[in-house]
N, C-alpha and C positions, 0 to 999 in steps of 0.2 A: 504494500500500500504506500502511496506517495503522500508525504506530509505536505499540507498546504502552507504556503508562506504567510507569515504574519506581517502584513503591510501596516506601517504607521497610520494612525487615524487621520492625521491632517492630509489634505490633498497635496499632490506633487505641485510645488510652486514653480513659477518661471525661473526663479533663482536656481532651483534644483535642476531644471531642464538645461539651463545654461552651463551649470557646473558639469553635469554628466556629458554634455556635448563637448565641452572644452577638454576635460580630463580624459574621457574614455573614447571620444569620437563615436559615441553610440546614439546620438540624437536623443529624442525625448523618451522617457521610460513610462509610456502609457501601458502599464502592465495589467493584463487581465488573464488570470489563471485559466479560466474555462475556455476563453477564446484561443489562447496559445496551445492548450492541450488538444482542442478540436483541430486546430491547424496542423499540429504535429501528427495526430492520427491520420488525418487526410493525406498529409505529405508522404507518410510511410506506405500507405495502401495504394495510392494513385501513382503509378510509375512515371506518368507524364506531368505530374503536378509541378507547377512553377510558382504560382502565387500562394502567399501565406498570410491571410488577413490578420492584422493585429500583431504581427511578428516584426520586430525591428529588422532593418535590412542587413545589419551586420550579423545577426543571428541566422536569418534566412540563408545568407551566403555561406555561412559555416555549415548549416544543415545540408546544403547542396554538395559541399565538398565531402562531407561525411558519407552521404548517400553514394557519391560517385566512387568512393574507395571501398564500399561494401561493409561499413561498420555495422555491427549488430546493435540496433537501437533498443532491443528488449533486455539487454544485460547491463553490466557495469562499465564495460569498455576498457578501463585501465587494467594494466597488468603490473605485477610486482616481481622483483628479483632481489632478495635480501641475504644471499649467502655471503659469508665473511670476505672471501676473495674479491667478489664483485664490488662490495661496498668499499673495501680498501682501495681498489683501483679508482672507483668513482670519486672518492674524496681526494685521492692523490692527483687525479686529473683536474680537479676543480679547487686545488689548494688556495690559489690566489683569491678566487671569488669568495670562498668560505671565510678566509682571513679578513677580507675587506668588509664582509657583512657581519663580522662578529659583534661589533658594538651595537649595531641596529637590532640584530636578533636578540642580543642579551637584554636590551631595554624592553623589547616587546615580550620576551619570555616572561618577565616580571609583571608587565602590565596586563597580560592576557589571562592570568590565572583567575579562574572562576568567572570567565566572561562568556562561556559557551562558544568560543572561537579559537582558531589556531592560525598561526603565521607560518608560512612555508617558503623555503628557498629552493629553487630548482636550477638545474644546469640548462644549457642551450637546447637540449633535447627533451626538456620537460620532465626529467627524472628528478625526484625529490631528494635533495641533499640533506636538509634539516627541516624539522617541524617542531614547533613549541606551542603550548597553550593549555587550555582546560583539559584535564586528564580524561574527562568523560567524552569530550569531543574527539580527542586523539584516539580513544578506544573505538568510538563509532566510525572514525575515518578508516580504521583497518578493515572494516567490513567491505569498503569499496576501494581498497588498495590506496587510500590517501595516506601514505606512510613513506618512510625513507626507503628508497629503492623502487617506489611506484612510478610508472611512466605515464605522463599525462599530456603528451603531445596530441594534437588534434587527430592525427592519422591513426592513433590507437584508441584514445578515450573519447573521441567525438567532441562536440561543442562543450567547452568548459573555460573558465577564466584563464587557467594556465596555458592550455593548448591554443586557444584563440588569440591570446595576447602574443604568443610566439609566432603564430601564423600571420598576424596582421602587423606586428611590430608596434602595437599601440596599447595603452592601458585599456583594460577590458573588464566590464561588469557583466557577469552571466548569472541570472537569478532564477532559481527554482525550475519551472517548466521550460525555460529557455534551453536547458541542457538537452543534448541530443539523446543520451542514453538514459533509460528509464530509472535505473537504480540510483542515479545521481540527482534526480529532480527534487529531492527533499533538501538540497543544499543550495547555498548562495556563495558566490566567490567573486572577489575583486582582485585583479592581478595587474601588475605593471612590469614591463620588460626592463632588464638591466642592460645598458649599452656599454660596449668598450669605449672609454673616453678617447682612445687614440685612433681607432679605425671605424667606429660606429657600428660594428657588428653586435648582434644580440648575444649576451653571455649567459643569460638565465632570466628568472622571473621571481618577483616577490608577490606572494598571494595571501590574501586574508579570506579564510573559508570557515564555514560553520553551518549549522542548521538554519533554515530560512528565518527563524525568529530573530537572528542577529542583524537582519537587514536594516540598514539606515541609508538615508539618501546620500550621505557623504562617506560611505565606507571606502571609496576610492582614494580618499586623502591618505590613508595609512600606507598602502603599498607604493603609491606614487612618490611620497616624500622619502620613504625608506629606500626606494630604488635610486633616487637622486643622491642620497647620502652615501650609498654604496659606490655609486659612480665617482663621487668626489674622493672617497677613500682610494679607489682604484687609480684615479688620476694622480693623487699625491704619491702613492707607493710607486706607480709606474714611472712618473716623472723623475723621481729620485734615482731609480734603477737605470733609466735611460741616460740620465746625466752621467752617472758613473760609467756606463757603457761607452758613452761618447768620449769621456776623459781617457778611458782605457784605449779606445781606438786612436785618439790623437797621440798617445804615448807609444803605441805599438803598430801604427799604420804601416802596411807594406809599401814598398817603393812604387810610386806611380806618378804619372804626369797629370797636369791640371785638366787635360782634355780627356783623360781616361774615364770610363764609367765605373762608379763606385756604388755598392749596395751594402748597407749595414743592417744585419739581422739580429734580433734579440734571441734569447735562449730557446724560444719556442719556434724559431725559424721564420718569424714574422718580420716584414720589412719595417725598420724604424725610420730610415731616410735613404735617399739615393741621389745621385748626381749624374747628369749627362746620359741618363738611360732612356729618356723618351725619344731622343733623336740620334742615338749613337749608332754608327755603322760598325758593329762589332766585327773585328777581323776584316774590315773593309767591305763587307757585303751583307751581313745578316743584321736586320733591325731587331732590337730587343727592348721591350718596355716593361716596367714594373710599376706598381702603385704602393703607396704607403699602406700597410695593413695586410698586404698579400702574404700568404704563407707559402714559402718557396720549398720547404722540405719539412718532414716530420722527424724531429729529433728522436734518437734512440740512445740508450746508455752506451758510453765508451765509443762514440762515433769518432772516426778519424777524419781528417780533411778529405781523404780519398772517398770515404763513405758519404760525406756531404756532397761531393761532386756527383756521385752515382744517384743520389736521392733528389737532386734539384729538379724542380718542375720546368725550369726554363729549357728551351730547346738548345741553347748554346752554353757550353761549359766555360766558366771564367778562366782566365789565364792564371789568376792567383786566388787561392782560398786561404784565409787566415782565421783560425779560431782565437777568440779573445777570452781571457780568464780573469776572474775577480775572486780573490781569496782562494785560489786553487781550483775553483770550479769554472766550467765553461759558461760564460755569460753572454756570448754572442759570436757572430761570424761576419767577416768582411769578404766581399767578393769584388775582385778588380777585373774589369774588362778593358784590355788594351785597345786604344783607338789607333789603328794602323795608318789611317789617312789624315789624322789631325795635323794641322800645321804646328811646327815648333815655335812659331813666332808668338811672343808674349806682348801684351799691351799693358802699360802701367796705368791703372785707373787714376783719374784726377780727383783729388780731394774736393768734396763739396765746398763751395765758397770761392772757387777759382773759376768764374764763368768764362774767362778767355781761353781756358784749357791749356795755357802755356805751362811747360815744365821748368821747374827751377833746376839749377845745376845738380843739386843732390838727387832730385827725382830722375834725372837722366842716367843715373847708375843702373836703372832697369829693375830695381827692387819695387815690387808692386805696393802701392799705398793701400791701406785698409779703407773700406768704405765707412766713414763716420758721418752719419746723417744728423743734421740739426743746424738751425740758424739762430738759436738763442745766444745771447751774450755770454752766458755761463760756459757753453761748449766752445764758443770761439775763443774765449779767454784761455781755456785749457790747451787748445791747439796752438795758440800763439806762444804760450809758456813752453810747450814742448819744443817748438821751433827754436826758442832762445836757448834752452838748456842743452839741446842737442849739439850746439856749436861749442860747448865747453867740454869739461872733463868731469869724471866722478860719477857716483851712483845716483839713482833717482828712486824715490819712494812714491808710488802711485796708490792713493787711498780712495776708497769708495765702497758703497754698500754692495751686497751681492747682486749681480746682474746688471751693473751700470756699464759694463764694457771696458773694464780696466785692461783686459788683454789687448783690445784694439788699440788703445793708446800706447801700450808697450810696443806693438807692432809699428805704430807711427814713429815712435822714438827710434826704432831700428832703421826704418826707411830714411829718416832724416840724418842718421849717423853713418849709413852704409857708404862704402867707397866703390863697390862693384856688386853685380848680381850675386856673387859668391860669398859676400859678407855674411857670416853665420848669424842666425838667430835661434837660440836654443832655449827651450822652455822646460822647467822642471816644477812639478807640483809638490811642494814640501809637505803637504798634508796627505798625499796619496801614497807615500812610501813609508815603509815600516822604519822604526827607529834603528833597527839593526842594519838596514841597507842604505840609509840616507847618505852616510859618509862615502860608501863605495859609489853611489850614484853621482855625487857631486865631484869627488876627487879621483875616482877610479881605484883599481887595486892591482896588485901584482899576482902572478901565479902562486897558488897555495896560501894566499893571505888568510883565508878562513874556509870553513866547510862550505862547499858549494861555489867557491870562487872559480871563474873561468880558467881553463887550462893555460890560455895564452895571456891572461890578465885582461884588464879592461880600461879603456880610456874614460875618464869622467866627464861630466857636463862642462866643467870649467875648461878642460882642454879642447873639447868639441867647439866651444864658443870662442876660443882664442882668436882675436882679430875682429870680433863682433860683439854681440849683445847676449848676455845670459839673463833670462827672465825667471825670477824666483817667485812663483805664484804661491799665495798663502804662506808668506814668510813667517807670519806669526805662529805657524804650526811647527816651526823648526825646533827639534829637541834642544834643550838647554845645553847639554853636554857637547853638541856639535857646533854651537854658536861661536866658541873661541877659534875654531879652525876656519870658519867662514870669515871672521874678523881678520885673522892673519892673512888669508888669501887676498882680501880686499886691500889691506894696508901694504903688503909686500909684493903683490902680483906674483906670488909663488905658491904652488900647491905641492903636497906630498900624497902620492897614492897610498892607499891603505896597505900596510905591510912593507912599506918602502921608506928609506931615509934619504932618497935622492930628490933634491928640489927640482921642480919643473916650472919654468917661467911661463906665465900666461899674460895675455893682454886682453882684458875683458872689461866691458862696461856693464854694470849690473843694474837691471830694472827690477825692483821689488814691488810686489802687489800684495795688498792686504785689505780685508774688510773689517779688521779689528782696529781698536784704538791702541797702537803700539806703546804709546807713552803710559797708558793705563796698565798694559802688560808689564812694562818696566817697573812701575810702582808695586805691582803684585808679585814681582820676583820671577816672572815667567819669561822675561826677555832681557838680555844684557843691555845695560845703559850705554856702554861704549859702542856696541854694535848698532844700537838704535841711532846714535848720533852719526855713525859712519854711513849707514844706508839711508838715513833720513836727512842728510845734509841739504838735499833739494826735495821738497815735498810738493806733490801735485794732487789736489783733491778733485776727483771726478764727481760732478753734481748728480744727485738722484734725479730720476725722470720727473718726479713731481715738482721739481724746482726749475724745469726747463721750458716752461711756457707752452708754446704750440708745437714743440718738438715731438710730442707724443703723436699728434696727428700726422706729421711728416713720416715718422717711423711706421705708423699704422698703414699708411698708403704704400710705403715701400714694401713692407712685409706681405701685404695682401697680394701685391703683384708678383713678388719674388716666389712666394709659396705656390701661388697659382701656376706660375711657370714650371716649377719643379714637379707639380702634380699633373701638369698638362690639363688644367681646368681654367675656366674664366675666373677673374678676380671676384672676391666677395663684394657684395653691396651691403652697406650698413644703413639702417633706418635712422631717422632723427632721434627717436627715443633711445636707440642703442648708443648713439654717439653721446647723448646726454649722460647715460650711465658711465660710459668710458671717461668722459670729461670730469666726472665727480670722483673717479677712482684714484687712489693715491699711489698705486703701483709699488707695493712693497718689494716685489721681485724685479722692478725696474725694466730695462730694455729686454732682458731675457724673458721675463714674464709676459711682456707684450707680444713678443714673437711666438712664445708657446701658446698664448691665447688665440692668436690668429690661426696658427696651425691646427689647434683643436677645433676651432670654428669651421675651418675648411673641411674637416673630417666629419663633423656632426651636423652640418647644414647642407644637405644634399641639394636643396633648391638654389643655393648660392646667395640667399638673402638672409641677413642677420637682424633679428629684432632684439629688443631689450631683454626679453626672457632668455634668449639664446646666450647673450653675453653673461647674464647672471649665472645661468646653469654651468657655463664653461669656465667662467673666470673666477668666481668666488672661491673655488677650491684652491686657487693658487695664492690667495692672500686675503687680508682683511680689507673691505671697502672703506672709503671715507664716509663716516657716518655723521651726517648733519644732525644737530639737535641733541647729541649726547645721550642716546638711548641706553639705558642700563640693560645688562643681560638678564633675562628672566630666569627664574628658578627652573632648572631643567627637569625637576622631579615633582610633578603635580601629585596631589594626594589622590588616593583611591586606586583601585586596580580593576578598571573596566574599560570598555571601548571609548567611553566619553573622556576618560582620563588620557588615553592615548591620543585622541583627537585634539585635546587641549595641548598636549606636548608638541604635536606636529605643528599646530597653528603658532604656538609661541616660537618654535624654532624658525618657522618661515618669516615671522615678523622680525626676529633678531637678524637673520641672515640678509634681510633686505634693508637693514638700518632703520627700521621703524616706518618705512614707506608701505602703507597699508594697501595701496593699489597694486604694487609689485608683489606684496605678500599674498594677496588674494589670487593674483594670476599664477603664482608658483604653486599654491595649494590647489588651484583649479576651481575656485568658487567665485561667485559674484562679490563685489565689494560690500553690497548690502547684507549678503549672507555672512561675510566676515564680521561685520559690525554686530550682527545678531549673535554670532558665536562668541565674540569677545564679551558681550554682555552676559551670555549664558555662563561663561567660565570666569566672570569677574575680572576680565583683562583690560577693560577700557581705561581704568584709572592708571594702569601701568604704561600705556602707550599713547596717551593723549598729548 
């Protein structure tokens, strides 16, 4: 027997209709149990039946898909596999998703106790990874295979919140009789897909399910907000790993020309970025194109570079394959495609601000100038200062927040001091090398100097940079016991390889980069005072993006065209509300954050148009917005442990993440502004956010 849904007494309001249409893409919920059941029976018995009176179009379309693949509508539909080996592999394959969802699932686990509801996390195939909630409901769910290991994709389980959300790629509310399979019609479910923040693919679903009595008009709020929070966690975790992968690539990049095709893959064989691949004539004849997010091979344990070559899905094998390691484990792979026809001629880009395009004598050395965009007086002042100090001697300390582009200004210093195209520019990240290896990295070592030393010894970065510039990134991370040796090298222009007492003369200009207050580090005893005055004799402060006026707009325009070219797509278009949000943002991650935001929007905005909600969903994960009005953070733990308490929590989180802007908060939650006001009054929130 099918349980009848308990619909709230109040009629469905226009606000509810708007909310459901906005969040779930389902139109109006004019629900009539008898009419839908009659339509379902008729649909099953009449083989040519196309119309379904009273049934929402999204449900009817799903029913037709189910009928076309022969799903048995008189049963449960879903299947389950829960043997230990299968569940172990299931969780192993979805480790990152489960970890990113841990906080959200933990909060909901506590809130759903005694609510007659459960919260579910699935993988991209609709297989349940985790479920939490009321014990009675969990027990009832087992009767229909709504449990860990249960498969709920539409091709198996028919029309349901999880499967139909996966099929459509949209948040989905499927209520009671709308389910395709008979045994599930006593349930209601609201599901939202979780998207990969880097390539836009669907990773899984968050679903709120229970008997029909839990139905509320805004059940969609819970899974939608939870899915967005999981995506933000995935973005933060993935961005950090990709940054470390990029740093490893820069330190270990195989030899290549600027015109060669490059592809950087992450540990899953997925394309992180690429260069020159959309129009590269590989080996002079074969055209090869890849896209960010493409999976080019399926990793297996202990794969060699030859194994990678055999597993690649591209029709052409790269000339060079290099596996990258972090902490001893394979973290990614670099593919290099040699361009046989590319011209060896190089053009030195002209620095913005020189409209006549003329090259100064230093620029005629052939060393490419970095592209430093910006017309603000603050940036012009830094460029002019580098021009002046480059003509002198001694070390330079470039200070600035994370992401301001300190490395570019270091490259500019090198270009201004270079005497030929072969003038070396060597970079070493002091924070990325272990304490045990930093001395060998900087000064080199002789054969047998320590366990693991190279048989022929090794030249250090100082010797490699002799005659040019050595860039010490994150110098504030340099171990205290190595600092005296760096000081001596700077003062005497002499280094000693590890394990050797033979002095070696070097001619190096040092550019040190830091996002720390080194003087504060000196006072704390973490940095030598004499070394500070040696490297900081000339200090150059790179301004943060928020202090550079209209430069953010210039950079945004540059990045949207550059990334579009790399992806072989049209540039993004930004609406006026989107630009207003960007103009209010303080960019704690500076230029790097802006570039990452534009790249993320390219991957998550398939229509090529960016609105304010797209910017908020993609950008807030990267940092804190500028919050006008000084809104205090609400208490994240509302009292009670029912669905209303969870709804209160989600609404408070949305208001907070939008800086108190109720219009944007309502749009994020997916309800009308008038409904948000009513909910705020219901949960006694108005006094906190007026």
